[in-house]
KOLTIVO-653477 format. One record per residue: x, y, z of N, C-alpha, C, O in turn. Coordinates in steps of 0.2 Angstrom, whole numbers, plus 5000, padded with zeros to 4 digits. Atoms other than C-alpha are relative to their C-alpha. Layout:
BEGIN
XYZXYZXYZXYZ/...
***
This chain:
BEGIN
500349975005477453825074499450035003499250015009/500349954998476253965077499249974998499149954993/500850024999474253915081499750074995500050134994/500449955004472954015069499450005005499149965008/500650004997471754105079499450054997499550114995/500649975004470054155071499650055006499650045012/500549964997468854295078499550024996499550024990/500749985002467054335076499949954993499749984988/500050055006467054165064499249984999498849965003/500650035002465454135053500249944995500749924994/500150045005464954025041500450004993500749954989/499549995008465854095025500750035002501150024998/499349974998467354185034500150035008499750045012/499849964994468154265049500150065001500450094996/499849925001468254445053500750025001501050074998/499249994999470054425059500249945002499949895005/499550064999471454295058500550045003500750105002/499449984997472954305069500549944998500349894999/499550065003474454205062500850035001500950084998/499249994999476354215066500050075002500450114999/499949954998476154375074499750074996499850134997/500449955005475054475061499349985001499049925001/500850005000473254515062499750024992499950074990/500350005006472254505045499350025001498949975003/500749995000470554585044499749994994500050004988/500450025006469154535032499850084997499850125001/500349935002468554685021499350035003498850015001/500549974996467554795031499550054997499850104994/500449955004466054885024499550035007499550005012/500249964995465055015034499349955002498949934998/500650024997463554945046499450044999498850014999/500649945000462455095044500150024991500150084990/499949975007462655095024499650044996499850094993/500549955004461055155016500050085002500050115007/500149915000460955345013500650035002500650095003/499549974997462655375019500550024995500649984991/499449985005464055465009500749965002500849925007/499350045001465855395006500350025007500549975011/499749984995466455495021499749975007500049955012/500250044994465255425034500149935002500249905007/499950085002465455255027500749985002500949935005/499450024998467255265029500150025007500649995009/499849994994467255335047499649945003500049925007/500350064998466055185052500549944999500749905003/499550065001467255065043500650015004500949965007/499450004995468655125053499950005005500449975008/500250014992467855125069500149935000500449905005/500150075000467454945065500749975000500849915003/499350025000469354925061500350015007500649975011/499749994993469855005076499749935007500149915011/500350044996468654885087500449934999500649905004/499750075000469354725079500749995000500949945000/499450004999471154775080500050005007500449965009/499949994994470854805098499849935004500149915009/500250064997469954635101500649954999500849915003/499550035002471454565092500650015005501149975005/499449974995472754645105500450044997501050024997/499549965004473354775093499650065000499150075003/500349945003472954955086500350034995500950014992/499949975007473055075071500850015000501150014994/499449995001474855115075500549944998501149954998/499750055002475354945071499949974993500149924991/500150025006474654945054500649984995501150024995/499550015004475854865040499650014992500050044988/500249995007474654875024499250005002498949985007/500749975000472854935020499949994993500350024989/500350005008471854895004499350045001499050035006/500749975000470355005000499850004994500250014990/500450005006469154984987499450055001499050055005/500649955000467955134982499649974994499949934990/500550025005466355104971500150054996499950044990/499949935005466755274964500650035000500550085004/499349974999468555334962500050085001500450125003/500049934997467955504962499850025007499850085008/500050004993467655484981500749995003500749975009/499350024999469455464983500250055005500550035010/499849944996469655634991499750015006500050035011/500550004993468155625002500249955004500249965010/499750054996468855465009500550015003500749995008/499149984995470655525012499850055005500250055010/500049954993469855665023500049965006500549965010/500150054994469255535035500649965001500949965006/499450054999470755415032500650045003501050005006/499449964998472055565035499950025007500450035011/500249994993471155605051500049945005500149945011/500050074995471155425058500749975000500949945005/499250044999472955365054500450025004500350085007/499749974996474155365065500750034995501049994992/499549975006475455495055500749985003501249994999/499350034997477055425065500149934997500649904997/499850095002476655235058499549994994499249944993/500550025007475655245041500349944997500949934997/499950075004475455075032500150014994500050074991/499950015008475855035014499250015000498850015004/500750004999474155065006499849994991500250024987/500249995006473255034990499250024999498950015004/500749974999471555114985499850004992500150044988/500250015007470755064968499050005000498749985005/500650015002468955074960499849945000500149904997/500250085002467854904961499350025000499050075002/500850014998466154854961500049965007500349915007/500150024994465754814978499449955001499049934996/500550055001464554684985499350004998498949974995/500849975001463054794985500150074999500650115002/500149925001462654964978499950055005499850115004/500049954994462455034996500650015003500750055007/499349994996464155015000500550054995500550044989/499549955004465455154993500850005002501250034999/499350014998466955095003500049935004499649915009/499950054997467754925008500750015003501150045000/499349995000469354925018500249945004499949915008/499650054996470554775024500650035001500950074998/499549984997471954795034500549935002500349885002/499550054998473554695040500450045005500750105004/499549974996474454735056500449955005500349895006/499650044995475754675069499649995008499250045010/500550014994474954605086500550055005500450055011/
***
């Protein structure tokens, strides 16, 4: 049976869980959120995801799935400009993107991914 490995464990949640050859990230929001547009926040979130995947021993070419939440669906095109520049074009994951009320009004985007180790 596979062991569960947790990275960046906090009181409420872990930022990464590795189980059975898969890496699951918690929903990531921009660290520098206030006064940033969705493009800047998306870039910051994807940089965080890159770092978490690296810490877990994988990278974006091994993405399986991505969930994206936007506070305003009208930001879809601007978020996609950053996403499209970041994603591994030869290995795109399945993806869902929806409009949702996020934990704070200062956040425009939240992203969670699943990848293969």
